[in-house]
C-alpha positions in Angstrom: -8.2 18.1 40.8 -11.3 18.5 38.5 -12.3 15.9 36.0 -12.2 16.8 32.3 -15.6 17.6 30.7 -17.2 14.5 29.1 -18.0 14.5 25.4 -20.0 12.1 23.2 -16.7 10.6 22.0 -15.5 9.6 25.4 -14.8 5.9 25.6 -17.1 4.2 28.1 -15.1 1.9 30.4 -16.2 -0.7 32.9 -13.7 -1.7 35.6 -13.7 -5.3 36.7 -11.5 -6.4 39.7 -12.1 -8.5 42.8 -9.9 -6.2 44.9 -11.9 -3.1 45.9 -8.7 -1.1 46.2 -7.7 -2.1 42.6 -11.1 -1.0 41.3 -11.0 2.3 43.1 -7.5 3.0 41.9 -8.3 2.3 38.3 -11.4 4.4 38.4 -9.5 7.3 39.9 -6.7 6.9 37.4 -8.7 6.6 34.2 -11.6 9.0 35.1 -9.1 11.9 35.1 -7.8 11.2 31.6 -9.2 13.1 28.6 -11.3 10.8 26.4 -12.3 8.3 29.0 -15.5 7.8 31.0 -15.6 5.1 33.7 -19.3 4.2 33.7 -19.1 1.5 36.4 -17.0 -0.8 38.5 -17.8 -4.4 39.6 -16.2 -7.5 41.0 -15.5 -10.5 38.8 -18.2 -12.6 40.5 -20.9 -10.0 39.8 -23.6 -10.6 37.1 -21.3 -9.3 34.4 -23.7 -9.9 31.5 -26.3 -7.7 33.3 -23.7 -5.1 34.1 -22.6 -5.0 30.4 -26.2 -4.6 29.4 -26.6 -1.7 31.9 -23.4 0.1 31.3 -22.7 -0.8 27.6 -18.9 -0.1 27.8 -16.7 0.2 24.8 -13.9 -1.6 26.7 -13.7 -3.6 29.9 -10.5 -3.0 31.9 -10.2 -6.2 33.9 -7.6 -6.5 36.7 -7.1 -10.3 37.1 -5.6 -10.0 40.6 -2.6 -11.8 42.0 -4.2 -15.3 41.7 -5.9 -15.1 38.3 -6.9 -18.7 37.7 -10.5 -18.3 38.8 -10.8 -14.8 37.3 -9.6 -16.0 33.9 -12.1 -18.8 34.0 -14.8 -16.2 34.7 -13.7 -14.3 31.7 -13.9 -17.4 29.6 -17.5 -18.0 30.8 -18.8 -14.6 29.8 -16.7 -14.1 26.6 -19.5 -14.9 24.2 -21.1 -11.5 24.9 -18.5 -10.1 22.5 -17.2 -7.2 24.7 -13.6 -6.0 24.4 -11.2 -6.6 27.3 -7.9 -5.2 28.3 -6.6 -7.6 30.9 -4.1 -6.6 33.6 -1.8 -9.5 34.5 0.4 -10.0 37.6 3.1 -11.6 35.4 3.7 -13.3 32.1 2.8 -16.8 33.5 -0.9 -16.1 33.0 -0.7 -14.5 29.6 -1.5 -17.5 27.5 -4.5 -18.5 29.5 -5.9 -15.0 29.6 -5.4 -14.7 25.8 -7.2 -18.0 25.2 -10.0 -16.9 27.5 -10.7 -14.0 25.2 -8.7 -10.9 26.2 -8.1 -8.4 23.4 -5.3 -6.7 25.2 -2.7 -8.0 27.7 -0.8 -5.6 30.0 1.0 -6.0 33.3 -0.6 -4.5 36.4 2.3 -2.1 36.9 1.8 -0.6 33.4 2.1 3.2 33.2 -0.9 5.3 32.4 0.2 6.4 28.9 0.6 2.9 27.4 -2.6 1.8 29.2 -4.5 4.6 27.6 -3.0 3.8 24.2 -3.9 0.1 24.7 -7.5 0.9 25.6 -7.9 3.1 22.5 -6.4 0.4 20.3 -8.6 -2.3 21.7 -11.7 -0.1 21.3 -10.7 0.3 17.6 -10.7 -3.5 17.1 -7.0 -4.1 17.5 -5.1 -6.6 19.8 -2.5 -5.2 22.1 0.3 -7.1 23.9 2.8 -6.0 26.5 6.0 -5.8 24.5 7.7 -8.7 26.4 4.7 -10.9 25.4 4.8 -10.1 21.7 7.2 -12.9 20.9 5.4 -15.6 23.0 3.2 -18.2 21.5 -0.2 -17.3 23.1 -2.3 -19.5 20.9 -1.4 -23.2 20.3 -2.5 -22.9 16.6 -0.2 -20.0 15.8 3.4 -18.9 16.3 3.2 -15.2 17.2 1.6 -12.0 15.9 4.7 -10.8 14.1 5.2 -14.1 12.2 1.5 -14.2 11.3 1.5 -10.7 9.9 4.7 -11.4 7.9 3.1 -14.6 6.4 0.1 -12.7 4.9 0.9 -10.9 1.7 -0.2 -7.3 1.1 -2.9 -8.6 -1.3 -4.1 -11.2 1.2 -4.4 -8.4 3.8 -6.5 -6.4 1.3 -8.8 -9.4 0.6 -9.0 -10.1 4.4 -10.2 -6.5 5.1 -12.8 -6.8 2.4 -14.0 -10.1 3.8 -14.4 -8.4 7.1 -16.7 -5.9 5.4 -18.9 -8.8 4.3 -18.1 -8.7 0.6 -18.6 -11.8 -1.6 -15.8 -13.2 -3.7 -17.4 -11.6 -6.8 -17.6 -8.2 -5.1 -14.0 -8.5 -3.9 -12.9 -9.3 -7.5 -14.7 -6.3 -8.8 -13.2 -4.0 -6.1 -9.6 -5.2 -6.7 -10.0 -5.7 -10.5 -9.0 -9.4 -10.3 -10.7 -12.6 -11.3 -13.1 -14.6 -9.0 -10.6 -17.5 -9.3 -7.8 -15.3 -7.9 -10.0 -14.2 -5.0 -10.8 -17.8 -4.2 -7.1 -18.6 -4.2 -6.4 -15.7 -1.8 -9.2 -16.7 0.5 -8.0 -20.3 0.7 -4.5 -19.1 1.4 -5.7 -16.7 4.2 -7.7 -19.5 5.8 -4.7 -21.8 5.7 -2.3 -19.3 7.2 -4.8 -18.3 9.9 -5.7 -22.0 10.6 -9.3 -21.1 10.1 -12.1 -23.5 8.9 -14.3 -20.7 7.4 -14.2 -17.2 6.1 -15.9 -16.0 9.3 -13.4 -17.7 11.5 -10.6 -16.2 9.5 -12.0 -12.7 10.0 -12.5 -13.3 13.8 -8.9 -14.5 14.2 -7.5 -11.7 12.1 -9.3 -9.2 14.2 -8.1 -10.8 17.4 -4.5 -10.5 16.1 -5.0 -6.8 15.2 -4.5 -7.5 11.5 -7.7 -5.9 10.4 -10.2 -3.3 11.8 -13.9 -4.3 12.2 
């Protein structure tokens, strides 16, 4: 089977897995899909920051293995580099820890190729993706779940949140939405309260992690 021709829009993927067979399998699976380019594969104990600098992937596909505790801790250690991760889990028991460690997408290791491809695309676009059976779990102690959080924010608050993500000031948001500065401040305070955020920046980061806005 021949691989599809690469284009400038192909998503650059880095595969991380301790098991060489898992790495090889993911490379073979994803490299044959239109729109994807696996630029490298490494073990979790490699110098990941260096690999990220070399390969500059849009998304890291990280197989956490069958005993993920050490691998999840490794993810937590390197998370400050701001790369996006789709984590592959053996089961739901490790979902909360992987989420708190910084994964942007959580899938089971037996996921089919179509939903995996969709999840990678979504994470590359700044969204968070959960295996359907995980969507109702509380993955973060400071929130209930994604659906509840999305329902709590009003349409106007979501508008304000998206403009905050674009770096607009309260005054600029007021002009854009044709509302008063006072009303914008009210919405911002409500957003921070609902997202359990201590600052505007933290609110934007948390909203992005939950897939409520695009960055």
